C-alpha positions in Angstrom: 23.2 41.2 -0.5 22.2 45.0 -0.1 21.6 46.8 2.9 17.8 45.8 4.7 16.5 49.1 5.0 13.3 51.0 3.9 11.6 50.8 0.5 12.6 52.8 -2.1 10.2 55.5 -3.6 8.9 55.6 -6.1 9.5 52.8 -8.4 7.9 52.6 -11.3 7.8 49.1 -13.4 7.3 49.2 -17.3 8.2 47.1 -20.3 11.8 46.7 -21.1 12.9 47.9 -24.2 15.8 47.1 -26.7 17.8 50.1 -25.3 17.7 48.7 -22.0 19.8 45.5 -23.0 23.0 46.8 -22.0 21.9 47.9 -18.3 20.3 44.3 -18.3 23.3 42.4 -18.8 25.3 44.3 -16.7 22.8 43.4 -13.9 23.0 40.1 -14.7 27.3 39.7 -15.0 27.6 41.9 -11.9 25.3 39.9 -9.7 26.9 39.2 -6.5 24.7 36.1 -5.9 26.9 34.9 -9.2 29.9 35.1 -7.7 33.0 32.6 -6.7 31.7 29.2 -8.0 28.7 30.5 -9.5 30.6 32.9 -11.8 30.6 30.9 -15.1 27.0 30.7 -14.8 26.6 34.2 -16.1 30.4 35.2 -17.4 29.2 35.3 -20.7 25.5 35.8 -20.3 23.8 38.5 -22.4 20.4 40.1 -22.7 20.0 41.3 -25.9 17.3 43.4 -27.8 16.1 40.2 -29.6 15.5 38.5 -26.0 13.7 41.7 -24.7 11.6 41.9 -28.1 10.7 38.0 -27.7 9.7 37.9 -24.1 7.9 39.8 -21.4 10.7 41.9 -20.0 10.1 44.3 -17.5 12.2 47.0 -15.6 12.0 48.3 -12.2 13.1 52.0 -12.4 14.1 53.9 -9.0 13.0 57.2 -8.3 14.8 60.4 -7.8 17.4 59.0 -4.8 18.6 56.4 -8.0 18.6 58.9 -10.7 15.7 56.6 -12.4 18.2 53.8 -12.9 17.2 50.4 -13.6 16.6 48.7 -10.1 16.1 45.2 -11.3 13.9 43.4 -14.0 12.4 40.1 -14.7 11.2 37.8 -17.9 8.3 35.9 -18.1 7.9 33.5 -20.9 4.4 32.6 -21.7 4.8 28.9 -23.1 5.8 27.1 -21.3 5.1 29.7 -18.3 8.5 30.3 -16.7 9.8 33.3 -14.7 13.0 32.9 -17.1 15.2 35.9 -15.3 14.7 37.8 -12.1 17.4 39.8 -11.1 17.7 43.1 -8.4 20.9 45.2 -8.2 22.9 44.3 -5.3 22.8 47.6 -3.7 18.8 47.6 -3.3 18.4 44.3 -2.1 15.9 44.0 0.5 14.2 47.2 -0.1 11.2 45.9 -1.7 12.2 45.5 -5.3 12.3 42.0 -5.8 8.9 41.4 -4.1 7.2 44.5 -6.2 8.8 42.5 -9.3 7.0 39.4 -8.6 3.6 41.0 -7.9 4.0 42.4 -11.2 5.0 39.3 -12.9 1.8 37.4 -11.0 -0.4 40.1 -12.4 1.1 39.9 -16.2 0.5 36.0 -15.8 -3.0 36.3 -14.3 -3.7 38.7 -17.6 -2.1 36.2 -19.7 -4.3 33.5 -18.3 -1.8 31.4 -16.8 -2.6 29.2 -13.5 1.1 28.5 -12.8 4.7 29.6 -13.4 7.8 27.8 -13.1 10.6 28.8 -11.7 14.5 27.0 -11.7 16.0 29.1 -9.1 19.5 29.9 -8.4 20.5 28.4 -5.4 21.4 31.4 -3.2 17.9 33.1 -4.4 15.9 29.9 -3.1 14.9 31.9 0.7 13.7 34.7 -1.4 11.4 32.6 -3.8 10.0 31.0 -0.6 9.4 34.6 1.1 7.3 35.7 -1.9 5.3 32.7 -1.9 6.7 30.4 -4.3 6.0 26.6 -3.7 9.2 24.2 -4.0 8.2 21.3 -6.8 11.5 19.4 -6.8 14.8 19.9 -8.0 16.6 20.3 -11.7 19.8 18.2 -12.1 23.0 19.5 -13.0 23.5 19.9 -16.8 27.4 20.1 -16.8 29.2 21.9 -18.1 26.8 25.0 -18.6 25.2 24.2 -15.1 27.3 22.2 -13.0 25.0 22.2 -10.0 21.6 20.9 -8.8 19.0 23.7 -8.8 15.8 24.2 -6.9 12.6 24.0 -8.7 9.4 26.3 -7.6 6.0 27.3 -9.1 3.8 30.4 -8.3 0.3 29.2 -8.4 -2.0 32.3 -10.0 -5.3 32.2 -8.7 -7.8 33.2 -11.5 -9.3 36.6 -10.8 
């Protein structure tokens, strides 16, 4: 986890572009949350331009302090409604980037007419999802060899508005 200091200003959230694919792939593969026993889950993972074009993927881009770099991203799948990916760079975790991405995702889900969004969480991210308002709904059982551990399932309830 990164340092727990003040929020980063300014952060812009924009639609991910095909040219972001390599950066997003590096963010996934380099995530400290997937070290050790979890490394196999992301070792060959790729966020390709095709994925970005097929899903509602958004990136958080940092301000001057970070040279406009991608600090995190998420991907919202509409049918069935699921937060497929959410990653924040290790060095900026705890500074509001994930919370901002979740708020944006909720807004996108509401605009798409969704009333809930499923999240199958990575085990180390469980506390984060609790803190940002997701409700635990169960457990997704391991599916070896791809994912050899059980994962917590959550949902975000999206009020109409």
